[in-house]
C-alpha positions as CSV (number, residue, x, y, z in Angstrom):
1,M,12.2,52.0,-57.6
2,A,13.9,49.6,-59.9
3,S,11.9,48.1,-62.8
4,L,11.4,44.5,-63.4
5,L,13.8,44.7,-66.4
6,T,16.7,45.9,-64.2
7,T,16.1,43.4,-61.4
8,A,14.8,40.2,-63.1
9,P,17.2,37.5,-64.2
10,V,17.7,37.4,-68.0
11,S,16.0,34.0,-68.1
12,R,12.8,35.6,-66.8
13,V,12.9,38.4,-69.3
14,Y,13.5,35.8,-72.0
15,E,10.5,33.8,-70.9
16,Q,8.3,36.9,-70.8
17,I,9.3,37.7,-74.4
18,L,8.7,34.2,-75.5
19,A,5.3,34.0,-73.8
20,L,4.1,37.3,-75.2
21,G,5.5,36.5,-78.6
22,Q,3.6,33.2,-78.6
23,A,0.4,34.9,-77.5
24,T,0.7,37.6,-80.2
25,Q,1.4,35.0,-82.8
26,A,-1.7,33.0,-81.8
27,N,-3.8,36.2,-81.9
28,C,-2.4,37.1,-85.3
29,Q,-3.3,33.7,-86.7
30,A,-6.8,33.9,-85.2
31,V,-7.4,37.2,-86.9
32,Q,-6.0,35.9,-90.2
33,A,-8.2,32.8,-90.1
34,A,-11.3,34.9,-89.3
35,A,-10.5,37.4,-92.1
36,A,-10.1,34.5,-94.6
37,N,-13.7,33.5,-93.8
38,G,-15.4,36.9,-93.5
39,P,-15.6,39.6,-90.9
40,V,-13.3,39.8,-87.9
41,S,-14.8,40.0,-84.5
42,C,-13.5,42.7,-82.2
43,N,-13.2,39.9,-79.7
44,L,-10.3,38.8,-81.8
45,L,-8.8,42.2,-82.5
46,M,-8.8,43.4,-78.9
47,P,-6.5,40.6,-77.6
48,L,-4.2,41.2,-80.6
49,V,-3.9,44.9,-79.8
50,S,-3.2,44.1,-76.2
51,T,-0.5,41.4,-76.6
52,A,1.2,43.2,-79.6
53,A,1.4,46.5,-77.7
54,R,2.7,44.9,-74.6
55,L,5.3,43.0,-76.7
56,V,6.4,46.2,-78.4
57,A,6.9,47.9,-75.0
58,L,8.8,45.0,-73.6
59,L,11.1,44.6,-76.6
60,A,11.7,48.3,-76.8
61,S,12.6,48.4,-73.1
62,V,15.0,45.5,-73.4
63,M,16.7,46.9,-76.5
64,S,17.2,50.3,-74.9
65,N,19.1,48.7,-72.0
66,T,22.5,47.9,-73.5
67,A,23.5,45.5,-70.7
68,L,20.2,43.6,-70.7
69,A,20.1,43.4,-74.5
70,A,23.6,41.9,-74.5
71,A,22.7,39.4,-71.8
72,L,19.6,38.5,-73.6
73,V,21.5,37.9,-76.9
74,S,24.0,35.6,-75.0
75,Y,21.2,33.8,-73.2
76,T,19.2,33.3,-76.4
77,Q,22.2,32.0,-78.3
78,M,22.8,29.6,-75.4
79,Q,19.2,28.4,-75.4
80,M,19.3,27.8,-79.2
81,A,22.8,26.2,-79.0
82,N,23.9,28.6,-81.8
83,P,26.5,31.2,-80.7
84,A,26.3,32.8,-84.2
85,F,22.5,33.4,-84.2
86,D,21.8,37.0,-84.9
87,V,19.4,37.7,-82.0
88,A,19.8,41.5,-82.2
89,G,19.0,41.5,-85.9
90,D,16.0,39.3,-85.5
91,V,14.6,41.3,-82.5
92,T,15.1,44.6,-84.4
93,A,13.3,43.2,-87.5
94,S,10.5,41.8,-85.3
95,L,10.1,45.0,-83.3
96,T,10.0,47.1,-86.5
97,A,7.3,44.9,-88.0
98,L,5.4,44.7,-84.7
99,Q,5.4,48.5,-84.4
100,A,3.9,48.8,-87.9
101,L,1.2,46.2,-86.9
102,V,0.3,48.1,-83.7
103,A,0.0,51.4,-85.7
104,A,-2.2,49.7,-88.3
105,L,-4.4,48.2,-85.6
106,M,-4.8,51.5,-83.9
107,A,-5.7,53.2,-87.1
108,E,-8.1,50.6,-88.3
109,Y,-9.8,49.5,-85.1
110,P,-13.5,50.3,-85.3
111,K,-14.2,53.8,-84.0
112,S,-17.1,56.2,-84.0
113,A,-17.0,59.6,-85.8
114,D,-15.6,61.2,-82.7
115,G,-12.8,58.7,-82.4
116,S,-14.2,56.6,-79.5
117,L,-13.8,52.9,-79.8
118,A,-16.9,51.4,-81.4
119,D,-16.3,47.7,-80.8
120,R,-19.7,47.1,-79.1
121,I,-23.3,48.2,-79.7
122,M,-26.2,48.1,-77.3
123,D,-29.9,47.6,-78.4
124,N,-33.0,49.1,-76.7
125,Q,-33.2,46.1,-74.3
126,G,-29.6,46.5,-73.1
127,N,-28.2,43.6,-75.0
128,V,-24.5,44.2,-75.9
129,T,-23.2,42.9,-79.2
130,V,-19.6,42.8,-80.3
131,V,-19.0,44.5,-83.7
132,D,-17.5,42.6,-86.5
133,A,-14.9,44.4,-88.7
134,P,-15.2,43.4,-92.4
135,A,-11.8,42.1,-93.6
136,Q,-11.7,45.0,-96.2
137,S,-11.8,47.5,-93.3
138,L,-8.3,46.2,-92.3
139,P,-6.3,46.9,-95.4
140,T,-3.1,47.7,-93.5
141,T,-3.6,45.4,-90.5
142,L,-3.8,42.1,-92.4
143,P,-0.6,42.7,-94.4
144,A,1.1,43.9,-91.2
145,I,0.1,40.7,-89.5
146,A,1.6,38.7,-92.4
147,A,4.8,40.8,-92.3
148,W,5.3,40.3,-88.5
149,L,4.6,36.6,-88.7
150,A,7.2,36.3,-91.4
151,T,9.8,37.7,-88.9
152,Q,8.9,34.8,-86.6
153,A,9.8,32.0,-89.0
């Protein structure tokens, strides 16, 4: 069975990358804003983990397909009206920074002693509360967010 990346028009792949990139950027900014004001809710971290990991997978798949990567470069240059724009260089820099961000999130996401996710707690009455991660518990994630956002400028 052919994958979406081998059957979809390059414009659709471009739009998927753009949409996931925008969602990841918004999630990064939400985490940064929360961290600047105190603890970061796992309700903010979870969407960031999700969009960032999906964007890594999509960019890695595109870049591993030589024909698709070349078509995406041409299409992006056409969309930007700049045939000299270094799309491949920008995507590579973004992907590298994004991979570091995902690794930091995976390492620093709240977990129990046995490694299970610990982003919620339940009291004796069955009330579920989302855990907040103190900003200082994200010493690699917050700089990784800033580094990835810098590749988006």
